[in-house]
C-alpha positions in Angstrom: 159.0 -84.3 12.0 161.0 -86.4 14.5 159.6 -89.3 16.6 161.5 -91.1 19.3 160.6 -94.0 21.7 163.3 -94.7 24.3 162.9 -97.9 26.3 165.0 -99.0 29.2 164.6 -102.0 31.5 165.8 -99.7 34.4 165.6 -95.9 34.3 163.6 -93.5 32.3 161.4 -94.5 29.4 160.6 -91.5 27.1 158.5 -90.9 24.1 159.0 -87.7 22.1 157.3 -86.0 19.1 158.8 -82.9 17.5 157.5 -80.9 14.6 159.0 -77.7 13.2 158.9 -75.3 10.3 161.2 -72.6 9.0 160.8 -69.6 6.6 163.9 -68.0 5.0 164.4 -65.0 2.8 167.8 -64.3 1.3 168.6 -61.1 -0.5 171.6 -59.3 -2.0 172.2 -55.5 -2.0 173.4 -53.6 -5.0 177.0 -53.4 -3.6 177.3 -57.2 -3.1 176.3 -57.7 0.5 174.6 -61.0 1.1 171.8 -61.3 3.7 169.7 -64.2 4.9 166.8 -63.7 7.3 164.7 -66.5 8.9 162.0 -67.3 11.4 161.4 -70.8 12.7 159.1 -72.6 15.2 159.4 -76.0 16.7 157.1 -77.8 19.1 158.1 -80.7 21.3 155.8 -83.1 23.2 157.2 -85.6 25.8 155.9 -88.3 27.9 158.3 -89.8 30.4 158.1 -92.7 32.9 160.9 -93.3 35.3 161.1 -97.0 36.3 163.3 -98.4 39.0 164.4 -102.0 39.5 161.5 -102.5 41.9 159.1 -101.7 39.2 157.7 -98.6 40.9 157.1 -95.7 38.6 157.7 -92.1 39.7 157.9 -88.7 38.0 155.7 -89.9 35.2 153.8 -87.4 33.0 153.8 -85.3 30.0 155.6 -82.0 29.1 155.7 -79.8 26.1 157.5 -76.7 24.7 157.4 -74.2 21.9 160.8 -73.0 20.6 160.6 -70.0 18.3 163.8 -68.5 16.8 164.6 -65.6 14.4 167.9 -64.6 12.9 169.7 -62.4 10.4 173.0 -63.5 8.7 175.3 -61.2 6.8 178.5 -61.6 4.8 180.4 -59.3 2.4 182.8 -61.1 0.1 185.7 -59.2 -1.5 187.6 -60.9 -4.3 190.8 -60.0 -6.1 192.8 -61.6 -8.9 196.5 -62.3 -8.3 198.2 -63.7 -11.4 196.9 -67.2 -12.0 194.8 -67.3 -8.8 191.8 -65.6 -7.0 191.6 -64.7 -3.4 188.4 -64.0 -1.5 188.1 -62.3 1.9 184.7 -62.4 3.6 183.7 -60.9 7.0 180.6 -62.7 8.4 178.1 -61.7 11.1 174.9 -63.3 12.4 172.5 -62.4 15.2 170.1 -65.1 16.6 167.3 -64.5 19.0 165.1 -67.0 20.9 163.4 -66.9 24.3 165.7 -67.4 27.3 165.7 -70.8 28.9 163.3 -73.2 27.2 164.6 -76.3 29.0 162.2 -77.2 31.8 163.2 -79.9 34.3 160.3 -82.2 33.2 161.9 -82.7 29.8 164.6 -85.4 30.2 167.9 -84.9 28.3 168.9 -88.1 26.5 170.4 -86.8 23.3 172.1 -83.5 24.1 174.4 -84.4 26.9 177.7 -84.1 25.0 178.7 -80.9 23.2 181.9 -79.2 22.3 182.1 -75.9 20.4 183.9 -76.0 17.1 184.1 -73.9 13.9 181.3 -75.9 12.4 178.9 -74.5 15.1 179.4 -70.9 14.1 176.5 -69.5 12.1 174.3 -72.5 13.2 171.1 -71.2 14.7 170.6 -74.2 17.1 174.0 -75.5 18.0 172.8 -78.5 20.0 173.0 -81.8 18.2 169.8 -83.4 19.6 166.2 -82.3 20.4 166.0 -82.6 24.2 167.8 -79.3 24.9 167.3 -76.1 23.0 169.8 -73.3 22.4 167.8 -70.4 23.9 168.7 -66.8 24.4 170.3 -64.2 22.1 173.8 -64.2 20.6 176.0 -62.9 17.9 178.4 -65.0 15.8 181.2 -63.3 13.9 184.2 -64.5 11.8 186.6 -63.6 9.1 186.7 -66.2 6.2 189.2 -66.4 3.5 189.7 -68.6 0.5 192.2 -69.0 -2.4 191.7 -70.7 -5.7 194.5 -71.3 -8.3 193.9 -72.0 -11.9 196.0 -75.2 -11.7 193.5 -76.7 -9.1 195.2 -75.7 -5.9 192.8 -74.3 -3.2 192.9 -73.2 0.4 190.4 -72.1 3.0 190.7 -70.5 6.4 188.3 -69.2 9.1 188.7 -67.6 12.5 185.7 -66.6 14.7 183.9 -66.4 18.0 180.4 -66.2 19.5 179.1 -63.8 22.1 176.0 -64.5 24.3 174.1 -61.5 25.5 172.7 -63.1 28.7 174.8 -64.7 31.5 172.9 -67.9 31.9 173.4 -70.8 29.5 172.7 -74.4 28.9 176.4 -75.0 28.0 178.6 -76.1 30.9 182.3 -76.0 31.6 184.6 -77.4 29.0 182.3 -76.9 26.1 183.9 -73.7 24.8 180.6 -71.7 25.4 180.7 -71.6 29.2 181.4 -67.8 29.2 179.5 -65.1 27.5 182.4 -64.7 25.0 183.1 -68.1 23.6 186.4 -69.6 22.9 188.0 -68.8 19.5 187.5 -71.4 16.8 188.8 -71.8 13.3 190.2 -74.0 10.5 192.8 -74.1 7.8 192.4 -76.5 4.8 194.6 -77.0 1.7 194.1 -79.2 -1.3 196.6 -79.4 -4.1 194.3 -81.6 -6.2 191.2 -83.7 -6.1 193.3 -86.6 -5.0 194.8 -85.0 -1.8 193.6 -82.7 0.9 194.6 -81.6 4.4 192.6 -80.0 7.2 193.3 -78.5 10.6 190.6 -77.4 13.0 191.2 -75.8 16.4 189.7 -74.1 19.5 191.6 -71.6 21.6 190.7 -70.5 25.1 189.4 -66.9 25.0 191.0 -66.3 28.4 194.5 -67.7 27.9 194.7 -68.6 24.2 195.6 -72.2 25.3 194.9 -74.8 22.7 191.7 -76.7 23.9 191.1 -78.7 20.8 192.8 -79.7 17.6 191.8 -82.0 14.8 194.2 -82.9 11.9 193.0 -84.9 8.9 194.1 -85.9 5.5 192.2 -87.5 2.6 194.0 -89.4 -0.2 192.7 -91.0 -3.4 190.5 -90.7 -6.4 186.7 -90.1 -6.0 185.9 -93.8 -6.1 188.5 -94.9 -3.4 189.2 -92.5 -0.5 191.4 -93.0 2.5 190.9 -90.6 5.4 193.2 -90.4 8.4 192.6 -88.2 11.4 194.0 -87.2 14.8 192.0 -85.5 17.6 193.4 -84.0 20.8 191.3 -82.3 23.5 192.6 -80.5 26.6 191.7 -81.6 30.2 188.0 -81.6 30.9 187.5 -79.3 33.9 184.5 -81.3 35.0 186.6 -84.3 36.0 190.2 -83.1 35.6 191.1 -86.3 33.7 193.9 -86.3 31.2 193.5 -85.1 27.6 191.6 -87.2 25.0 193.8 -88.3 22.1 192.3 -90.4 19.3 193.3 -91.5 15.8 190.7 -92.4 13.1 191.1 -94.2 9.8 188.5 -95.1 7.2 188.4 -96.2 3.6 185.4 -95.7 1.3 185.1 -97.6 -2.0 182.5 -96.7 -4.5 181.8 -99.9 -6.4 179.6 -98.0 -8.9 177.4 -95.0 -9.0 175.1 -96.4 -6.4 176.9 -98.9 -4.1 179.7 -98.2 -1.7 181.6 -99.9 1.1 183.2 -98.2 4.1 185.6 -99.6 6.7 186.6 -97.5 9.7 188.2 -97.5 13.1 188.6 -95.1 16.0 191.4 -95.8 18.5 192.4 -94.3 21.8 196.0 -93.1 22.4 197.2 -93.2 26.0 194.9 -92.1 28.9 191.5 -90.7 28.0 188.3 -89.3 29.5 186.6 -92.1 27.6 186.2 -95.4 29.5 187.4 -98.1 27.1 186.7 -101.8 27.5 187.4 -104.7 25.2 184.3 -106.5 24.2 184.3 -110.1 25.4 183.0 -111.3 22.1 185.6 -109.4 20.0 185.4 -110.4 16.3 189.1 -111.0 15.7 188.5 -112.2 12.2 187.3 -108.8 11.2 189.3 -106.5 13.4 192.4 -108.3 14.6 193.7 -109.5 18.0 194.6 -106.2 19.6 191.6 -104.0 20.6 192.4 -102.8 24.1 192.4 -99.2 22.9 189.7 -99.7 20.3 186.7 -97.2 20.7 184.9 -98.1 17.5 185.2 -100.4 14.5 182.7 -100.5 11.7 181.9 -101.9 8.3 179.0 -100.5 6.3 177.4 -101.1 2.9 175.4 -98.3 1.4 173.0 -97.8 -1.6 172.5 -94.2 -2.7 170.4 -92.8 -5.6 168.7 -89.5 -6.2 165.9 -90.3 -3.7 167.1 -92.5 -0.9 170.1 -93.8 0.9 170.0 -97.3 2.6 172.9 -98.2 4.8 173.6 -101.4 6.7 176.4 -101.2 9.3 178.2 -103.7 11.5 179.6 -101.7 14.5 181.8 -102.9 17.3 182.1 -100.5 20.2 184.6 -100.6 23.1 183.0 -97.6 24.9 181.4 -98.0 28.3 179.4 -95.0 29.5 176.2 -95.2 31.7 173.7 -97.2 29.6 176.3 -97.8 26.8 178.2 -101.0 27.1 180.8 -102.6 24.9 179.4 -104.9 22.2 178.4 -105.5 18.6 175.5 -104.0 16.7 174.0 -104.2 13.3 172.4 -100.9 12.3 170.0 -100.2 9.5 169.4 -96.7 8.3 167.0 -95.4 5.6 167.3 -91.8 4.5 164.8 -90.0 2.3 166.5 -87.0 0.8 164.8 -83.7 1.7 162.4 -85.6 4.0 164.3 -87.2 6.8 165.9 -90.3 8.3 164.5 -93.5 9.7 166.7 -95.6 12.0 165.3 -99.1 11.8 165.5 -101.6 14.7 169.1 -102.3 15.8 170.4 -105.9 16.4 172.8 -105.9 19.4 174.9 -108.5 21.2 177.1 -108.0 24.3 176.2 -104.3 24.7 173.5 -102.1 26.1 
């Protein structure tokens, strides 16, 4: 169950209610092949009201949709022992089917406007991050997955795959990696010599030219109770606006005070020119984040409580991004997550931003 009420002083005001269910049945054959089959159904109901500055309402009304989907996923792991280590090779294949389309014009898109295909989206039935658009049609995802585990704690993992859409039309536009029937190639390589250190590299290659369209490099250092994560992200030019590549660095530290309480401090900074429009907040909190924030996209401090039932998180977020309704400013965000039930985003306190 998901409920949303979006209020704007100028522009569309939208209420949404979504309810879904899913039935899965995994099984294993006698020779070790692993299958998972599922059917799912989601219903969405919308009421939108477009308000202009004059106060005149147009295009108001309700809309609804049913989104059924079915799929079958297969993998066949092969393992072999080499001295003091074990290697696993695993081909993977999945076929997903849903009705074509499913995105009528009367349903406004507020939460699915940004998408980029990555290896995390392979073998995900609905690849869109929000509810307003659905991933309709039929497709096949396929990949080769390998992993290696050494007795001394060393481990590595790699994946390389692609997705193929059986119909020509798609909700995914240029620059997403899914604009063609055959998607771009995606994959990752990770290596961890111990529980205190790990490295990761994720990438996307153009299926036409093999040009590098996305790369994400990260490293994590520290014991379980104090982790430092550093990352670098680079994207190729977006064909929609032909602006220069996006380059960002991220850093965050997580400190577990005890088994329940943790503190996280993080920052995202822009390097050089970017497709993101960056603006320094007029009320920049220099005590918390320093004097130089011209390239700052996001700074945050959060305190979390987690137990076997719930997670409650309070975050102070300072954003330097300006994009349509989004303006630079500060916000205090409260989140309450019930494990296996869902997440509640409590009212946000904002200053200086939209």
